C-alpha positions in Angstrom: 55.5 -58.2 -208.5 58.8 -59.6 -209.6 59.9 -60.9 -206.2 58.2 -63.2 -203.6 58.5 -62.1 -200.0 57.4 -64.4 -197.2 57.9 -64.8 -193.5 56.3 -67.9 -192.1 57.4 -69.1 -188.7 56.8 -72.8 -187.8 57.3 -74.6 -184.5 58.3 -78.2 -185.3 58.2 -80.9 -182.6 59.3 -84.6 -183.0 60.6 -87.3 -180.7 62.9 -90.2 -180.7 61.6 -93.6 -181.7 59.6 -95.1 -178.8 60.3 -91.9 -176.9 63.6 -93.3 -175.7 66.0 -91.0 -173.8 68.7 -91.0 -176.6 69.7 -87.3 -176.7 72.4 -87.2 -174.1 73.7 -83.9 -172.6 77.2 -84.5 -174.2 75.7 -84.4 -177.7 72.8 -82.0 -177.4 74.6 -78.7 -178.2 76.3 -80.3 -181.2 73.0 -81.8 -182.3 71.2 -78.5 -182.1 74.0 -76.8 -184.1 73.8 -79.5 -186.7 70.0 -79.1 -186.9 70.6 -75.4 -187.4 73.0 -76.2 -190.3 70.4 -78.4 -191.9 67.8 -75.6 -191.7 70.2 -73.1 -193.2 70.9 -75.5 -196.1 67.2 -75.7 -196.7 67.0 -71.9 -196.8 65.3 -71.7 -193.4 66.3 -69.4 -190.6 66.7 -71.3 -187.3 65.3 -69.1 -184.5 65.5 -71.4 -181.5 66.3 -75.1 -181.2 66.1 -77.1 -177.9 64.6 -80.0 -176.2 65.3 -82.8 -173.7 66.5 -86.4 -173.9 63.5 -87.7 -175.9 62.4 -84.9 -178.1 63.2 -81.7 -180.0 61.5 -78.4 -180.5 62.5 -76.2 -183.5 61.3 -72.6 -184.2 62.3 -71.6 -187.6 61.1 -69.9 -190.8 59.5 -72.0 -193.4 61.3 -71.7 -196.8 59.0 -70.3 -199.5 59.7 -73.3 -201.7 59.2 -76.1 -199.1 56.3 -77.7 -197.2 56.5 -78.3 -193.5 56.4 -82.0 -194.1 59.4 -81.9 -196.5 61.4 -79.6 -194.0 60.7 -82.0 -191.1 61.6 -85.0 -193.3 65.0 -83.4 -194.3 65.8 -82.4 -190.7 65.1 -85.9 -189.3 66.7 -87.8 -192.1 69.9 -85.8 -192.1 70.3 -85.6 -188.3 69.6 -89.3 -187.8 72.4 -90.2 -190.3 74.8 -87.7 -188.7 74.2 -88.7 -185.0 74.9 -92.4 -185.9 78.5 -91.4 -186.9 79.2 -89.6 -183.6 79.5 -92.6 -181.4 78.7 -96.4 -181.6 76.2 -95.8 -178.7 74.1 -93.9 -181.3 74.0 -96.7 -183.8 70.4 -97.5 -183.0 69.2 -93.8 -183.0 66.0 -93.2 -184.9 63.4 -90.5 -184.8 59.7 -91.3 -184.5 58.0 -91.3 -187.9 55.7 -88.3 -187.4 56.1 -84.7 -186.3 54.0 -81.8 -185.1 54.0 -78.6 -187.0 52.4 -75.4 -185.7 52.2 -72.0 -187.3 53.6 -69.2 -185.2 52.6 -65.5 -185.7 55.2 -62.8 -185.5 53.8 -61.6 -182.2 54.2 -65.2 -180.7 57.9 -65.7 -181.7 59.3 -64.3 -178.4 57.0 -66.5 -176.4 57.8 -69.7 -178.3 61.5 -69.0 -178.1 61.2 -68.8 -174.3 59.1 -71.9 -174.2 61.8 -73.8 -176.1 64.6 -72.3 -174.0 62.8 -73.6 -170.8 62.2 -77.2 -171.9 64.3 -78.8 -169.2 62.5 -76.9 -166.5 59.2 -77.6 -168.1 59.7 -81.3 -168.4 60.6 -81.6 -164.8 56.9 -81.2 -164.3 55.2 -82.4 -167.5 55.9 -85.5 -169.6 56.4 -85.2 -173.3 53.2 -86.9 -174.3 51.1 -84.6 -172.2 52.9 -81.6 -173.6 52.4 -82.8 -177.2 48.7 -83.5 -176.7 48.3 -80.0 -175.2 50.1 -78.5 -178.3 47.8 -80.4 -180.6 44.7 -79.4 -178.7 45.8 -75.7 -178.5 46.3 -75.7 -182.3 43.0 -77.4 -183.1 44.5 -80.5 -184.4 42.6 -83.8 -184.2 44.7 -86.8 -183.5 44.5 -90.6 -182.9 46.3 -91.6 -179.7 47.7 -94.8 -181.2 49.9 -92.7 -183.5 51.4 -90.5 -180.9 
């Protein structure tokens, strides 16, 4: 074969440093659009981006030449630099060091999109850390609580 064809979907989750409520409603739409631009520059297709004041969920394709770790690093690095230029109140904006990355099958894309779309409703009932632990558990990922 002279061409490589891939279609890997990934659900990426990361939160603000110390889980601070730093993503304000007045910046979130612009932030999500900016994250989409970063993904496109990385040759990824953003499917759905959303979250709440302390964390982000991204459903996107994984570029065939990039690891999930490199993609998450690029998203976080570029968006952190960008948001600090938007307003002096964001001068101390940082993402937490780690991230969660979960494979998503084609048949699950619609469900994950809906899940991301309903984050505000969802987090009216469940705190982020509980949600994150559930995602890790459902995906068979062992973790150490001190790093969450």
